[in-house]
N, CA, C and O of each residue as an XYZ file, in Angstrom:
332
protein
N       6.125     15.141     23.930
C       5.782     15.108     22.523
C       4.423     14.422     22.354
O       4.098     13.475     23.070
N       3.674     14.895     21.439
C       2.327     14.380     21.209
C       2.395     12.990     20.559
O       3.209     12.745     19.668
N       1.523     12.088     21.026
C       1.509     10.718     20.498
C       1.087     10.706     19.030
O       1.500      9.820     18.281
N       0.275     11.672     18.607
C      -0.159     11.731     17.215
C       1.026     11.960     16.283
O       1.104     11.361     15.210
N       1.935     12.820     16.693
C       3.110     13.070     15.860
C       4.004     11.838     15.769
O       4.568     11.549     14.714
N       4.129     11.119     16.871
C       4.923      9.892     16.850
C       4.290      8.845     15.942
O       4.989      8.168     15.188
N       2.972      8.710     16.013
C       2.296      7.761     15.137
C       2.384      8.179     13.674
O       2.520      7.326     12.796
N       2.310      9.467     13.404
C       2.464      9.959     12.026
C       3.850      9.635     11.498
O       3.992      9.205     10.353
N       4.874      9.836     12.318
C       6.235      9.515     11.900
C       6.387      8.017     11.661
O       7.046      7.604     10.707
N       5.782      7.202     12.522
C       5.860      5.751     12.375
C       5.186      5.295     11.082
O       5.788      4.559     10.299
N       3.940      5.725     10.848
C       3.224      5.304      9.648
C       3.856      5.878      8.383
O       3.819      5.244      7.328
N       4.425      7.052      8.480
C       5.129      7.629      7.345
C       6.358      6.797      6.988
O       6.635      6.558      5.813
N       7.087      6.363      8.004
C       8.263      5.516      7.760
C       7.866      4.175      7.168
O       8.511      3.687      6.241
N       6.797      3.574      7.706
C       6.313      2.301      7.170
C       5.891      2.469      5.707
O       6.227      1.640      4.861
N       5.164      3.529      5.417
C       4.739      3.794      4.039
C       5.916      3.988      3.101
O       5.906      3.487      1.977
N       6.922      4.709      3.552
C       8.094      4.946      2.724
C       8.865      3.660      2.459
O       9.298      3.423      1.331
N       9.041      2.831      3.473
C       9.764      1.570      3.316
C       9.029      0.646      2.348
O       9.645      0.063      1.456
N       7.717      0.511      2.521
C       6.972     -0.392      1.652
C       6.816      0.159      0.241
O       6.704     -0.622     -0.704
N       6.806      1.473      0.067
C       6.803      2.049     -1.280
C       8.114      1.715     -1.986
O       8.115      1.360     -3.165
N       9.230      1.827     -1.267
C      10.526      1.468     -1.847
C      10.566     -0.014     -2.202
O      11.032     -0.384     -3.280
N      10.074     -0.870     -1.292
C      10.067     -2.306     -1.563
C       9.191     -2.645     -2.767
O       9.526     -3.544     -3.540
N       8.081     -1.943     -2.934
C       7.207     -2.190     -4.079
C       7.881     -1.805     -5.389
O       7.645     -2.437     -6.420
N       8.711     -0.779     -5.354
C       9.365     -0.326     -6.585
C      10.513     -1.253     -6.974
O      10.698     -1.529     -8.160
N      11.281     -1.737     -6.014
C      12.460     -2.540     -6.351
C      12.165     -4.031     -6.461
O      13.026     -4.789     -6.909
N      10.973     -4.474     -6.067
C      10.638     -5.901     -6.105
C      10.446     -6.359     -7.552
O       9.806     -5.678     -8.352
N      11.011     -7.522     -7.870
C      10.897     -8.059     -9.224
C       9.673     -8.957     -9.386
O       9.185     -9.132    -10.503
N       9.177     -9.522     -8.310
C       7.983    -10.352     -8.361
C       6.753     -9.447     -8.263
O       6.606     -8.696     -7.299
N       5.875     -9.521     -9.262
C       4.735     -8.610     -9.310
C       3.757     -8.815     -8.160
O       3.196     -7.847     -7.646
N       3.548    -10.055     -7.753
C       2.596    -10.319     -6.674
C       3.092     -9.709     -5.370
O       2.318     -9.096     -4.635
N       4.369     -9.873     -5.084
C       4.926     -9.259     -3.869
C       4.866     -7.736     -3.946
O       4.589     -7.075     -2.945
N       5.121     -7.178     -5.120
C       5.071     -5.725     -5.279
C       3.659     -5.199     -5.047
O       3.489     -4.125     -4.469
N       2.653     -5.935     -5.485
C       1.267     -5.526     -5.261
C       0.932     -5.578     -3.771
O       0.246     -4.696     -3.253
N       1.410     -6.598     -3.094
C       1.165     -6.706     -1.650
C       1.876     -5.588     -0.898
O       1.306     -4.998      0.019
N       3.112     -5.294     -1.278
C       3.838     -4.180     -0.653
C       3.102     -2.860     -0.879
O       3.041     -2.020      0.018
N       2.549     -2.679     -2.067
C       1.801     -1.465     -2.366
C       0.546     -1.366     -1.510
O       0.175     -0.272     -1.084
N      -0.112     -2.493     -1.253
C      -1.303     -2.482     -0.404
C      -0.947     -2.134      1.039
O      -1.692     -1.417      1.706
N       0.183     -2.637      1.520
C       0.621     -2.295      2.884
C       0.959     -0.811      2.972
O       0.635     -0.151      3.959
N       1.605     -0.294      1.943
C       1.930      1.125      1.899
C       0.661      1.963      1.916
O       0.603      2.985      2.599
N      -0.348      1.547      1.179
C      -1.625      2.258      1.167
C      -2.294      2.212      2.532
O      -2.923      3.186      2.946
N      -2.166      1.096      3.232
C      -2.739      0.993      4.577
C      -2.062      1.968      5.536
O      -2.724      2.582      6.374
N      -0.756      2.109      5.413
C      -0.035      3.052      6.274
C      -0.473      4.486      5.983
O      -0.630      5.287      6.904
N      -0.667      4.809      4.713
C      -1.115      6.156      4.374
C      -2.554      6.392      4.813
O      -2.919      7.513      5.170
N      -3.372      5.345      4.789
C      -4.743      5.477      5.282
C      -4.750      5.759      6.785
O      -5.557      6.552      7.270
N      -3.852      5.107      7.513
C      -3.740      5.375      8.946
C      -3.296      6.819      9.192
O      -3.754      7.463     10.136
N      -2.410      7.317      8.344
C      -1.986      8.708      8.475
C      -3.146      9.664      8.206
O      -3.299     10.668      8.902
N      -3.956      9.355      7.202
C      -5.119     10.197      6.926
C      -6.101     10.184      8.094
O      -6.714     11.205      8.407
N      -6.247      9.040      8.728
C      -7.132      8.960      9.890
C      -6.584      9.812     11.041
O      -7.343     10.488     11.735
N      -5.268      9.772     11.234
C      -4.664     10.594     12.289
C      -4.791     12.086     11.984
O      -4.815     12.911     12.898
N      -4.870     12.426     10.711
C      -5.072     13.823     10.331
C      -6.543     14.233     10.399
O      -6.919     15.331      9.989
N      -7.365     13.323     10.927
C      -8.800     13.554     11.141
C      -9.534     13.790      9.824
O     -10.293     14.747      9.672
N      -9.285     12.889      8.880
C     -10.004     12.908      7.609
C     -10.663     11.548      7.392
O     -10.321     10.839      6.446
N     -11.613     11.176      8.269
C     -12.204      9.834      8.168
C     -13.023      9.627      6.896
O     -13.145      8.496      6.427
N     -13.587     10.694      6.330
C     -14.354     10.544      5.112
C     -13.460     10.130      3.943
O     -13.872      9.343      3.091
N     -12.252     10.654      3.905
C     -11.308     10.262      2.859
C     -10.838      8.836      3.092
O     -10.663      8.080      2.135
N     -10.630      8.457      4.344
C     -10.188      7.093      4.666
C     -11.237      6.081      4.243
O     -10.890      5.005      3.755
N     -12.520      6.404      4.421
C     -13.588      5.484      4.057
C     -13.634      5.212      2.554
O     -14.127      4.165      2.136
N     -13.135      6.126      1.744
C     -13.065      5.905      0.301
C     -11.711      5.312     -0.084
O     -11.636      4.439     -0.950
N     -10.652      5.781      0.552
C      -9.296      5.373      0.191
C      -9.023      3.903      0.508
O      -8.399      3.204     -0.290
N      -9.482      3.432      1.657
C      -9.210      2.044      2.043
C      -9.802      1.020      1.077
O      -9.070      0.146      0.613
N     -11.088      1.088      0.756
C     -11.608      0.058     -0.163
C     -10.983      0.108     -1.556
O     -10.814     -0.926     -2.203
N     -10.644      1.303     -2.009
C     -10.089      1.422     -3.362
C      -8.609      1.049     -3.380
O      -8.196      0.209     -4.179
N      -7.810      1.661     -2.513
C      -6.359      1.486     -2.559
C      -5.899      0.173     -1.958
O      -4.843     -0.336     -2.336
N      -6.665     -0.392     -1.029
C      -6.252     -1.634     -0.390
C      -7.053     -2.828     -0.909
O      -6.567     -3.959     -0.877
N      -8.261     -2.590     -1.380
C      -9.106     -3.694     -1.815
C      -9.229     -3.841     -3.315
O      -8.806     -4.850     -3.881
N      -9.801     -2.850     -3.959
C     -10.126     -2.951     -5.379
C      -8.892     -2.958     -6.273
O      -8.752     -3.820     -7.141
N      -8.009     -2.006     -6.061
C      -6.831     -1.866     -6.915
C      -5.911     -3.094     -6.857
O      -5.542     -3.609     -7.912
N      -5.527     -3.585     -5.673
C      -4.705     -4.804     -5.645
C      -5.437     -6.030     -6.190
O      -4.823     -6.886     -6.827
N      -6.745     -6.118     -5.942
C      -7.503     -7.259     -6.463
C      -7.513     -7.255     -7.986
O      -7.347     -8.304     -8.610
N      -7.706     -6.094     -8.584
C      -7.691     -6.001    -10.045
C      -6.303     -6.327    -10.596
O      -6.183     -7.029    -11.601
N      -5.267     -5.827     -9.950
C      -3.909     -6.119    -10.416
C      -3.562     -7.594    -10.257
O      -2.942     -8.181    -11.144
N      -3.953     -8.199     -9.139
C      -3.691     -9.624     -8.958
C      -4.457    -10.458     -9.978
O      -3.944    -11.473    -10.448
N      -5.672    -10.053    -10.328
C      -6.435    -10.745    -11.361
C      -5.719    -10.649    -12.710
O      -5.625    -11.639    -13.436
N      -5.221     -9.469    -13.040
C      -4.533     -9.283    -14.315
C      -3.200    -10.023    -14.357
O      -2.838    -10.585    -15.391
N      -2.472    -10.028    -13.253
C      -1.209    -10.767    -13.198
C      -1.470    -12.261    -13.335
O      -0.687    -12.978    -13.958
N      -2.568    -12.727    -12.753
C      -2.928    -14.141    -12.857
C      -3.258    -14.557    -14.278
O      -3.134    -15.733    -14.619
N      -3.681    -13.609    -15.120
C      -4.006    -13.908    -16.507
C      -2.770    -13.988    -17.411
O      -2.854    -14.479    -18.537
N      -1.640    -13.511    -16.923
C      -0.426    -13.534    -17.738
C       0.297    -14.868    -17.574
O       0.067    -15.598    -16.610
N       1.153    -15.168    -18.506
C       1.951    -16.382    -18.432
C       3.298    -16.057    -17.823
O       3.866    -14.993    -18.068
N       3.803    -16.984    -17.027
C       5.094    -16.781    -16.396
C       6.139    -17.533    -17.203
O       6.048    -18.748    -17.378
N       7.134    -16.800    -17.693
C       8.218    -17.394    -18.452
C       9.543    -16.971    -17.852
O       9.684    -15.842    -17.381
N      10.498    -17.858    -17.866
C      11.835    -17.515    -17.424
C      12.552    -16.805    -18.556
O      12.473    -17.225    -19.710
N      13.246    -15.739    -18.227
C      13.923    -14.934    -19.237
C      15.324    -15.411    -19.554
O      16.198    -14.581    -19.804
N      15.575    -16.690    -19.555
C      16.928    -17.175    -19.819
C      17.137    -17.524    -21.260
O      18.228    -17.948    -21.641
């Protein structure tokens, strides 16, 4: 079996697990971090599919800019207990 297919299956599984964790997580900061890890796994899959030009745009936006903006916005909100 080709190593590329095994790596695609591995990164696909990692992406799926972290996407699920990002959706079910109640803490916004952890959900943003899970989403960034999921984006990294998908970027690795794009690289394995030989699309480096897309990876060069996807990584800074999906792993850098988007989580940074969300973390900045979450930091501006107040944390209150819902009791």
